[in-house]
Residue frames as qw, qx, qy, qz and C-alpha x, y, z in Angstrom:
[[0.015, -0.013, 0.281, 0.960, 60.52, -24.95, -52.77],
 [0.316, -0.443, -0.693, -0.472, 56.94, -26.15, -53.07],
 [0.421, -0.581, -0.596, 0.360, 56.46, -25.58, -49.35],
 [0.219, -0.339, -0.067, 0.913, 57.77, -22.01, -49.56],
 [0.122, -0.163, -0.520, -0.830, 55.55, -21.33, -52.58],
 [0.382, -0.542, -0.733, -0.151, 52.54, -22.64, -50.66],
 [0.361, -0.534, -0.421, 0.639, 53.34, -20.39, -47.72],
 [0.092, -0.141, 0.191, 0.967, 53.60, -17.39, -50.04],
 [0.251, -0.334, -0.653, -0.632, 50.22, -18.17, -51.59],
 [0.422, -0.589, -0.673, 0.146, 48.56, -18.61, -48.20],
 [0.302, -0.438, -0.223, 0.817, 50.06, -15.34, -46.93],
 [0.021, -0.010, -0.377, -0.926, 49.01, -13.49, -50.07],
 [0.327, -0.457, -0.724, -0.400, 45.47, -14.88, -49.87],
 [0.402, -0.582, -0.570, 0.418, 45.20, -13.93, -46.20],
 [0.190, -0.330, -0.021, 0.924, 46.39, -10.38, -46.88],
 [0.138, -0.165, -0.553, -0.805, 44.05, -10.05, -49.87],
 [0.380, -0.540, -0.740, -0.129, 41.11, -11.35, -47.84],
 [0.353, -0.546, -0.408, 0.641, 41.91, -8.97, -44.98],
 [0.094, -0.169, 0.200, 0.960, 42.23, -6.05, -47.38],
 [0.236, -0.331, -0.669, -0.622, 38.93, -6.89, -49.06],
 [0.397, -0.595, -0.679, 0.163, 37.20, -7.18, -45.68],
 [0.276, -0.457, -0.209, 0.820, 38.60, -3.83, -44.57],
 [0.022, 0.009, -0.400, -0.916, 37.60, -2.14, -47.83],
 [0.320, -0.464, -0.728, -0.390, 34.09, -3.55, -47.52],
 [0.422, -0.604, -0.570, 0.362, 33.87, -2.35, -43.91],
 [0.271, -0.094, -0.031, 0.957, 35.16, 1.17, -44.59],
 [0.222, -0.368, -0.388, -0.815, 31.86, 2.44, -46.09],
 [0.583, -0.561, -0.579, -0.103, 29.93, 0.91, -43.19],
 [0.526, -0.365, -0.345, 0.686, 32.28, 2.49, -40.65],
 [0.106, 0.085, 0.133, 0.982, 32.00, 5.83, -42.40],
 [0.383, -0.465, -0.513, -0.611, 28.21, 5.54, -42.50],
 [0.607, -0.535, -0.556, 0.189, 28.01, 4.58, -38.81],
 [0.403, -0.249, -0.202, 0.857, 30.25, 7.48, -37.78],
 [0.065, -0.231, -0.305, -0.922, 28.20, 9.84, -39.95],
 [0.494, -0.550, -0.588, -0.328, 24.96, 8.62, -38.36],
 [0.575, -0.488, -0.452, 0.476, 26.40, 9.14, -34.86],
 [0.253, -0.084, -0.006, 0.964, 27.56, 12.67, -35.75],
 [0.260, -0.372, -0.438, -0.776, 24.17, 13.53, -37.22],
 [0.584, -0.547, -0.599, -0.034, 22.51, 12.05, -34.14],
 [0.480, -0.327, -0.331, 0.744, 24.75, 14.09, -31.85],
 [0.039, 0.086, 0.157, 0.983, 23.85, 17.28, -33.74],
 [0.429, -0.449, -0.541, -0.568, 20.11, 16.52, -33.75],
 [0.596, -0.489, -0.579, 0.267, 20.22, 15.64, -30.04],
 [0.325, -0.170, -0.193, 0.910, 21.96, 18.95, -29.24],
 [0.169, -0.228, -0.301, -0.910, 19.30, 20.89, -31.14],
 [0.554, -0.479, -0.602, -0.318, 16.38, 19.01, -29.55],
 [0.563, -0.410, -0.507, 0.508, 17.83, 19.37, -26.04],
 [0.176, -0.031, -0.049, 0.983, 18.37, 23.10, -26.59],
 [0.353, -0.332, -0.408, -0.774, 14.78, 23.56, -27.77],
 [0.628, -0.454, -0.631, -0.038, 13.46, 21.41, -24.92],
 [0.428, -0.231, -0.415, 0.769, 15.39, 23.48, -22.36],
 [0.078, -0.081, -0.075, -0.991, 13.72, 26.63, -23.63],
 [0.524, -0.378, -0.560, -0.518, 10.30, 24.98, -23.60],
 [0.614, -0.409, -0.610, 0.289, 10.78, 23.83, -19.99],
 [0.264, -0.146, -0.243, 0.922, 11.94, 27.30, -19.04],
 [0.240, -0.225, -0.314, -0.891, 8.92, 28.83, -20.78],
 [0.640, -0.435, -0.530, -0.347, 6.45, 26.58, -18.95],
 [0.266, -0.660, 0.439, -0.549, 8.32, 27.30, -15.68],
 [0.846, -0.067, -0.529, -0.014, 9.23, 23.71, -14.86],
 [0.305, 0.269, -0.609, 0.681, 11.35, 24.99, -11.96],
 [0.473, -0.283, 0.245, -0.797, 8.15, 25.91, -10.11],
 [0.902, -0.083, -0.291, -0.306, 6.90, 22.35, -10.54],
 [0.668, 0.200, -0.601, 0.391, 10.21, 21.08, -9.19],
 [0.006, -0.302, 0.502, -0.810, 10.05, 23.34, -6.11],
 [0.690, -0.213, 0.062, -0.689, 6.42, 22.43, -5.44],
 [0.893, 0.031, -0.437, -0.100, 7.17, 18.72, -5.82],
 [0.508, 0.224, -0.622, 0.553, 10.16, 18.84, -3.48],
 [0.215, -0.291, 0.394, -0.845, 8.18, 20.83, -0.92],
 [0.769, -0.138, 0.013, -0.624, 5.04, 18.67, -0.97],
 [0.931, 0.074, -0.354, -0.058, 6.63, 15.25, -1.45],
 [0.693, 0.143, -0.471, 0.526, 10.03, 15.54, 0.23],
 [0.444, -0.839, -0.313, 0.031, 8.86, 18.29, 2.65],
 [0.216, 0.861, -0.272, 0.372, 12.23, 20.04, 2.32],
 [0.681, -0.650, 0.311, -0.134, 13.66, 17.81, 5.08],
 [0.869, -0.094, 0.375, 0.309, 16.27, 16.00, 2.98],
 [0.136, -0.611, 0.441, 0.643, 19.18, 16.90, 0.76],
 [0.351, 0.194, 0.834, 0.380, 17.66, 14.67, -1.92],
 [0.323, 0.539, 0.077, -0.774, 16.03, 16.85, -4.56],
 [0.555, 0.365, 0.717, 0.213, 14.01, 15.82, -7.61],
 [0.063, 0.509, -0.232, -0.827, 14.58, 18.03, -10.65],
 [0.692, 0.499, 0.477, -0.209, 11.85, 17.54, -13.25],
 [0.429, 0.834, -0.239, -0.251, 13.77, 19.40, -15.97],
 [0.075, -0.592, 0.796, 0.106, 16.92, 17.31, -15.54],
 [0.577, 0.053, 0.806, -0.125, 14.97, 14.04, -15.53],
 [0.659, 0.659, 0.284, -0.225, 13.14, 14.94, -18.76],
 [0.296, 0.835, -0.420, -0.195, 16.31, 16.18, -20.47],
 [0.247, -0.447, 0.859, 0.040, 18.34, 13.11, -19.48],
 [0.656, 0.241, 0.694, -0.173, 15.55, 10.76, -20.54],
 [0.613, 0.758, 0.089, -0.204, 15.14, 12.39, -23.97],
 [0.095, 0.790, -0.585, -0.158, 18.91, 12.59, -24.46],
 [0.368, -0.287, 0.884, 0.014, 19.44, 8.88, -23.80],
 [0.693, 0.442, 0.532, -0.203, 16.46, 7.84, -25.93],
 [0.507, 0.827, -0.150, -0.190, 17.86, 9.77, -28.90],
 [0.082, -0.666, 0.736, 0.087, 21.37, 8.42, -28.28],
 [0.549, -0.048, 0.832, -0.065, 20.11, 4.83, -28.23],
 [0.684, 0.623, 0.294, -0.241, 18.04, 5.37, -31.40],
 [0.419, 0.821, -0.370, -0.121, 21.06, 6.55, -33.37],
 [0.280, -0.506, 0.816, -0.021, 23.25, 3.89, -31.77],
 [0.716, 0.210, 0.653, -0.133, 20.86, 1.20, -33.03],
 [0.620, 0.767, 0.021, -0.164, 20.97, 2.78, -36.51],
 [0.115, 0.775, -0.618, -0.057, 24.79, 2.77, -36.44],
 [0.490, -0.260, 0.828, -0.086, 24.87, -0.85, -35.24],
 [0.761, 0.453, 0.432, -0.173, 22.52, -1.87, -38.06],
 [0.472, 0.828, -0.275, -0.128, 24.81, -0.22, -40.61],
 [0.036, -0.620, 0.782, -0.057, 27.78, -2.10, -39.14],
 [0.785, 0.006, -0.547, -0.290, 25.64, -5.27, -39.17],
 [0.098, 0.199, -0.813, 0.538, 26.15, -5.78, -35.45],
 [0.546, -0.385, -0.563, -0.486, 22.90, -7.62, -34.86],
 [0.581, -0.367, -0.632, 0.358, 23.65, -8.52, -31.24],
 [0.203, -0.134, -0.240, 0.940, 24.44, -4.90, -30.31],
 [0.296, -0.195, -0.325, -0.877, 21.34, -3.67, -32.11],
 [0.599, -0.389, -0.661, -0.230, 19.15, -6.25, -30.38],
 [0.513, -0.347, -0.561, 0.549, 20.49, -5.58, -26.87],
 [0.059, -0.065, -0.088, 0.992, 20.23, -1.81, -27.25],
 [0.418, -0.286, -0.492, -0.708, 16.69, -2.29, -28.55],
 [0.589, -0.426, -0.680, 0.098, 15.86, -4.31, -25.43],
 [0.332, -0.247, -0.372, 0.831, 17.24, -1.47, -23.31],
 [0.161, -0.111, -0.199, -0.960, 15.04, 1.02, -25.15],
 [0.550, -0.392, -0.614, -0.409, 12.00, -1.13, -24.46],
 [0.560, -0.380, -0.609, 0.414, 12.94, -1.15, -20.76],
 [0.194, 0.078, -0.166, 0.964, 13.36, 2.63, -20.40],
 [0.413, -0.418, -0.273, -0.762, 9.60, 3.40, -20.51],
 [0.737, -0.427, -0.524, 0.015, 9.11, 0.89, -17.67],
 [0.536, -0.144, -0.365, 0.748, 11.83, 2.60, -15.67],
 [0.027, -0.235, -0.042, -0.971, 10.36, 6.04, -16.33],
 [0.581, -0.459, -0.397, -0.542, 6.85, 4.89, -15.36],
 [0.714, -0.336, -0.530, 0.311, 8.27, 3.30, -12.19],
 [0.308, -0.004, -0.246, 0.919, 9.85, 6.63, -11.23],
 [0.299, -0.334, -0.223, -0.866, 6.52, 8.38, -11.91],
 [0.700, -0.438, -0.531, -0.191, 4.65, 5.84, -9.76],
 [0.610, -0.217, -0.466, 0.603, 7.16, 6.34, -6.95],
 [0.111, 0.101, -0.110, 0.983, 6.91, 10.15, -7.00],
 [0.482, -0.381, -0.329, -0.717, 3.09, 10.15, -7.18],
 [0.730, -0.362, -0.577, 0.061, 3.01, 7.59, -4.38],
 [0.443, -0.119, -0.402, 0.793, 5.22, 9.76, -2.17],
 [0.164, -0.249, -0.082, -0.951, 2.92, 12.70, -2.85],
 [0.660, -0.407, -0.457, -0.437, -0.10, 10.64, -1.77],
 [0.693, -0.264, -0.549, 0.385, 1.74, 9.34, 1.31],
 [0.248, 0.021, -0.262, 0.932, 2.69, 12.88, 2.33],
 [0.375, -0.335, -0.246, -0.829, -0.90, 14.07, 1.77],
 [0.736, -0.401, -0.526, -0.146, -2.27, 11.28, 3.98],
 [0.567, -0.124, -0.475, 0.662, 0.37, 12.05, 6.61],
 [0.002, -0.140, 0.117, -0.983, -0.69, 15.71, 6.79],
 [0.554, -0.364, -0.389, -0.640, -4.38, 14.76, 6.82],
 [0.729, -0.344, -0.574, 0.144, -3.93, 12.36, 9.74],
 [0.404, -0.072, -0.370, 0.833, -1.87, 14.90, 11.66],
 [0.197, -0.261, -0.102, -0.940, -4.54, 17.53, 11.03],
 [0.667, -0.413, -0.494, -0.375, -7.30, 15.24, 12.34],
 [0.671, -0.284, -0.527, 0.437, -5.34, 14.40, 15.48],
 [0.235, 0.035, -0.210, 0.948, -4.50, 18.06, 16.12],
 [0.344, -0.370, -0.280, -0.816, -8.12, 19.13, 15.63],
 [0.758, -0.473, -0.379, -0.239, -9.21, 16.76, 18.40],
 [0.239, -0.775, 0.478, -0.339, -6.22, 17.54, 20.63],
 [0.992, -0.123, 0.010, -0.016, -5.09, 13.91, 20.47],
 [0.346, -0.726, 0.560, 0.201, -1.57, 12.90, 21.37],
 [0.639, -0.103, 0.710, 0.276, 0.73, 10.94, 19.09],
 [0.571, 0.757, 0.130, -0.290, -0.17, 12.85, 15.93],
 [0.193, 0.773, -0.564, -0.217, 3.41, 12.99, 14.70],
 [0.355, -0.293, 0.888, 0.002, 4.12, 9.35, 15.54],
 [0.627, 0.369, 0.665, -0.169, 1.00, 7.93, 13.89],
 [0.519, 0.811, 0.007, -0.272, 1.18, 10.16, 10.79],
 [0.063, 0.705, -0.680, -0.190, 4.86, 9.36, 10.28],
 [0.472, -0.106, 0.874, -0.042, 4.21, 5.64, 10.73],
 [0.648, 0.567, 0.467, -0.202, 1.41, 5.71, 8.14],
 [0.330, 0.847, -0.295, -0.293, 3.65, 7.69, 5.78],
 [0.090, -0.535, 0.827, 0.150, 6.40, 5.08, 5.89],
 [0.577, 0.161, 0.792, -0.119, 3.94, 2.20, 5.48],
 [0.601, 0.732, 0.232, -0.222, 2.47, 3.80, 2.36],
 [0.169, 0.818, -0.498, -0.235, 5.96, 4.71, 1.11],
 [0.372, -0.301, 0.875, 0.081, 7.04, 1.08, 1.50],
 [0.632, 0.426, 0.636, -0.124, 4.00, -0.17, -0.44],
 [0.453, 0.859, -0.034, -0.237, 4.63, 2.40, -3.17],
 [0.082, -0.691, 0.685, 0.216, 8.31, 1.42, -3.35],
 [0.505, -0.017, 0.862, 0.052, 7.44, -2.24, -3.87],
 [0.584, 0.667, 0.427, -0.177, 4.88, -1.26, -6.52],
 [0.262, 0.880, -0.296, -0.264, 7.46, 0.89, -8.32],
 [0.263, -0.470, 0.823, 0.180, 10.00, -1.95, -8.25],
 [0.591, 0.291, 0.752, -0.032, 7.40, -4.28, -9.77],
 [0.478, 0.835, 0.146, -0.231, 6.68, -1.69, -12.44],
 [0.083, 0.804, -0.544, -0.226, 10.40, -1.54, -13.20],
 [0.851, 0.279, -0.422, -0.141, 10.44, -5.30, -13.68],
 [0.124, 0.454, -0.777, 0.417, 12.37, -6.09, -10.49],
 [0.651, -0.286, -0.692, -0.125, 11.19, -9.22, -8.69],
 [0.183, -0.463, 0.429, -0.753, 9.91, -8.41, -5.20],
 [0.782, -0.281, -0.481, -0.279, 8.28, -11.68, -4.14],
 [0.638, -0.092, -0.575, 0.503, 10.84, -12.31, -1.39],
 [0.046, 0.162, -0.275, 0.947, 10.46, -8.77, -0.05],
 [0.557, -0.292, -0.198, -0.751, 6.67, -9.00, -0.04],
 [0.796, -0.227, -0.557, -0.071, 6.57, -12.42, 1.59],
 [0.556, -0.058, -0.536, 0.633, 8.99, -11.46, 4.36],
 [0.026, 0.080, -0.233, 0.969, 7.48, -8.10, 5.15],
 [0.481, -0.373, -0.456, -0.649, 3.76, -8.85, 4.83],
 [0.685, -0.430, -0.578, 0.108, 3.63, -10.87, 8.04],
 [0.440, -0.165, -0.342, 0.813, 5.87, -8.44, 9.92],
 [0.088, -0.164, -0.109, -0.976, 3.95, -5.40, 8.72],
 [0.549, -0.418, -0.535, -0.488, 0.58, -7.04, 9.33],
 [0.644, -0.403, -0.565, 0.322, 1.50, -8.04, 12.87],
 [0.307, -0.087, -0.219, 0.922, 2.92, -4.62, 13.62],
 [0.249, -0.269, -0.258, -0.894, -0.13, -2.78, 12.29],
 [0.625, -0.451, -0.591, -0.237, -2.45, -5.11, 14.21],
 [0.565, -0.321, -0.495, 0.576, -0.52, -4.53, 17.43],
 [0.111, 0.015, -0.058, 0.992, -0.57, -0.77, 16.94],
 [0.394, -0.350, -0.436, -0.730, -4.28, -0.80, 16.09],
 [0.644, -0.458, -0.613, 0.019, -5.19, -2.87, 19.14],
 [0.474, -0.288, -0.383, 0.739, -3.07, -0.83, 21.53],
 [0.012, -0.108, -0.107, -0.988, -4.29, 2.41, 20.03],
 [0.474, -0.421, -0.540, -0.554, -7.91, 1.25, 20.20],
 [0.630, -0.476, -0.569, 0.230, -7.65, 0.15, 23.82],
 [0.420, -0.226, -0.250, 0.843, -5.74, 3.25, 24.85],
 [0.048, -0.020, -0.149, -0.987, -8.01, 5.73, 23.11],
 [0.189, -0.487, -0.823, -0.223, -11.47, 4.31, 23.80],
 [0.209, -0.677, -0.481, 0.516, -12.10, 6.90, 26.52],
 [0.095, -0.373, 0.209, 0.899, -10.91, 9.68, 24.23],
 [0.087, -0.208, -0.747, -0.625, -13.24, 8.47, 21.48],
 [0.205, -0.641, -0.730, 0.117, -16.12, 8.56, 23.95],
 [0.183, -0.627, -0.195, 0.731, -15.21, 12.13, 24.88],
 [0.052, -0.126, 0.495, 0.858, -15.07, 13.10, 21.20],
 [0.163, -0.454, -0.795, -0.368, -18.60, 11.75, 20.71],
 [0.256, -0.695, -0.540, 0.399, -19.73, 13.59, 23.84],
 [0.181, -0.416, 0.096, 0.886, -18.15, 16.79, 22.53],
 [0.041, -0.161, -0.661, -0.731, -20.02, 16.48, 19.25],
 [0.268, -0.621, -0.729, -0.106, -23.29, 16.10, 21.17],
 [0.319, -0.619, -0.343, 0.630, -22.43, 18.91, 23.59],
 [0.146, -0.181, 0.278, 0.932, -21.78, 21.34, 20.74],
 [0.173, -0.418, -0.687, -0.569, -25.33, 20.75, 19.55],
 [0.412, -0.683, -0.596, 0.096, -26.77, 21.43, 23.01],
 [0.377, -0.766, -0.113, 0.508, -24.54, 24.27, 24.18],
 [0.507, 0.724, 0.127, 0.450, -23.17, 27.37, 22.47],
 [0.484, -0.034, -0.224, 0.845, -20.42, 29.82, 23.27],
 [0.101, -0.298, -0.017, -0.949, -21.85, 32.83, 25.08],
 [0.613, -0.496, -0.516, -0.334, -24.62, 30.95, 26.90],
 [0.234, -0.521, 0.529, -0.628, -25.01, 31.68, 30.60],
 [0.774, -0.140, -0.606, -0.123, -25.07, 28.43, 32.57],
 [0.477, -0.623, 0.449, -0.427, -25.02, 27.19, 36.14],
 [0.793, 0.145, -0.590, 0.044, -23.00, 24.13, 37.02],
 [0.654, -0.279, -0.569, 0.413, -22.92, 22.87, 40.63],
 [0.275, -0.874, -0.320, 0.240, -24.18, 26.24, 41.95],
 [0.363, -0.448, 0.254, 0.777, -21.47, 28.08, 40.01],
 [0.492, 0.791, 0.343, -0.121, -22.75, 30.51, 37.37],
 [0.297, -0.517, 0.426, 0.681, -20.84, 31.74, 34.39],
 [0.604, 0.662, -0.084, -0.435, -20.65, 32.11, 30.62],
 [0.897, 0.096, 0.354, 0.246, -19.49, 29.42, 28.23],
 [0.029, -0.830, 0.346, 0.436, -16.25, 30.71, 26.80],
 [0.301, 0.494, -0.744, -0.334, -15.04, 27.68, 24.81],
 [0.933, -0.008, 0.246, -0.261, -16.06, 24.14, 23.86],
 [0.043, 0.612, -0.767, -0.187, -12.87, 22.14, 23.43],
 [0.623, 0.139, -0.722, -0.268, -12.58, 18.53, 22.35],
 [0.553, -0.154, -0.778, 0.256, -12.32, 17.26, 25.93],
 [0.227, -0.372, -0.536, 0.723, -13.43, 20.20, 28.09],
 [0.013, 0.825, 0.419, 0.379, -15.89, 23.07, 28.44],
 [0.358, 0.014, -0.286, 0.889, -14.51, 26.42, 29.62],
 [0.215, -0.819, -0.505, -0.167, -16.90, 28.48, 31.77],
 [0.255, 0.361, -0.230, 0.867, -15.95, 32.05, 32.71],
 [0.460, -0.700, -0.542, 0.064, -17.13, 32.82, 36.26],
 [0.153, -0.952, 0.075, -0.253, -16.64, 35.74, 38.62],
 [0.709, -0.611, 0.325, 0.138, -13.97, 33.75, 40.44],
 [0.150, -0.550, 0.694, 0.439, -12.11, 32.84, 37.24],
 [0.586, 0.299, -0.573, -0.489, -12.12, 30.21, 34.50],
 [0.713, -0.152, 0.611, -0.309, -13.85, 26.94, 35.35],
 [0.381, 0.374, -0.755, -0.380, -12.67, 24.04, 33.19],
 [0.758, -0.052, 0.486, -0.433, -15.14, 21.14, 33.27],
 [0.204, -0.166, 0.909, 0.324, -14.35, 17.76, 31.65],
 [0.448, 0.055, -0.437, -0.778, -16.77, 17.08, 28.83],
 [0.439, -0.191, -0.874, -0.084, -17.92, 13.77, 30.30],
 [0.088, -0.302, -0.637, 0.704, -19.00, 15.62, 33.46],
 [0.296, 0.189, -0.094, -0.932, -21.13, 17.96, 31.35],
 [0.545, 0.003, -0.637, -0.544, -22.95, 15.04, 29.73],
 [0.476, -0.191, -0.843, 0.160, -23.35, 12.99, 32.93],
 [0.188, -0.411, -0.574, 0.683, -24.39, 15.75, 35.34],
 [0.135, 0.847, 0.514, 0.030, -27.03, 18.46, 35.31],
 [0.312, -0.135, 0.071, 0.938, -26.17, 21.88, 33.94],
 [0.169, 0.773, 0.543, -0.283, -28.69, 24.73, 33.91],
 [0.323, 0.310, 0.338, 0.828, -28.87, 27.10, 30.93],
 [0.080, -0.636, -0.475, 0.603, -29.99, 30.43, 32.40],
 [0.295, 0.806, 0.001, -0.513, -29.64, 32.58, 29.27],
 [0.817, 0.378, 0.331, 0.284, -29.03, 31.73, 25.59],
 [0.437, -0.250, 0.252, 0.826, -26.23, 33.37, 23.65],
 [0.322, 0.750, 0.152, -0.557, -27.14, 36.44, 21.66]]
């Protein structure tokens, strides 16, 4: 009988303790749920207002300009500024109210881990910003290099500009990963030697292959100071009028037709100016 009585007392104490724990937790549960509901409502209102603000400032135009200048419209990947801002704000607010609810429930571990996540989000956002700005710079440099090559009628403009773009994009990607807190030591160590050797090889081959072209470019610059379009000149007993001064040639219009003279010939041989341009 004593054993049965002891069992009854233990069972009753366990049930009473469980009931007391549940009753103590009910207000906390109610408060946490209430906080989450209030947070949901506030988030809805803020997101609605933010959508209208982004629409008012015409964020879609920024998105289109960014996709055109950075991604060049050549990929299905699109960056939507409005969506990024809305998602970022939405998750920040959600985590804030989640931390508040966890504190009410006295879930210290949950509150601490969510707090750590909140501290990480600004790093992630800044990493994305660094990546997008870096791509913009890489694309700008790519277009600038292509423009320089095209202006001097040099071959390989697309190849060189694309190569430089991907090199800069790689550097920016590593920088963005570092900003996001992702360790990139292995990537940097393995690619630095490869990239350095590749760039050196390209630079040497390009330098050796284009030395004559560089000379002609210098000659062209000098020739444009000495000669002008419209001047009447005589070259090797052939008279005509300078029609164009290209990067590598001079075009002389004669009675027989168009005489195209390599620019190095102009600088190395005699050419008589018979009449200046008007």
